[in-house]
C-alpha positions, 0 to 999 in steps of 0.5 A: 906672202903673194897679195892675190891668186886666181883659182878655177872652180867648177870652170869659173876663174876666180880671184882672191885678193889678201884683205892686209887687215885680216891677213885673209884672201877674199874673192875680188867680186865687183857687185852689180849696181844696185838702186837705192830702194824709196820708202815702198821698197824698203818696207817690202825688203823688211816684210820679205825679211821677218816672214818669208825668211827663205825667198829673202836668202834665196833672193839676197844670194842670187842678186834678185832683193834690190830689183825686186823691190824697186818693181814693187816700188814702182808699182806701188807710186805709179797705183797710189798716183792713179788712185788719189787721181781717181778718187779725187775725179770721183769727187769731183775735187777740181784744180780750181780749189786750190783758189776757192777752198783750198784747205778742203781739197788739202783734207781730201787728198791726204784722206784719198792718199791714206786710203790708198796707202791703205789699200797698197800696204795690204794687196803689194806691200805684205801681199 
């Protein structure tokens, strides 16, 4: 039995290789290198999978799902950083407070982060 063969489909040459474990020929495709997704990227993928199945499947087949989720993740982190800094500046929190009133500063920064994440979830991840 041949270990591999080539077939032309629609003008594209496809190489098939014998999978010895199953005894079937599988296309010898190389997937493009994909970025490992973080929290927001994975949340976006799960949202699409659960709520927009058609779009999720289409992006998965085209190979654009990872790129889309990575872009959403980058946008979310950039927006989170900007929003937290703006909220801290508006309330007058500064670096000097790390030494004088650190517990208050940490509590406020956590509050800003949580508020910003709620906005990000609503507008970017689940929007």
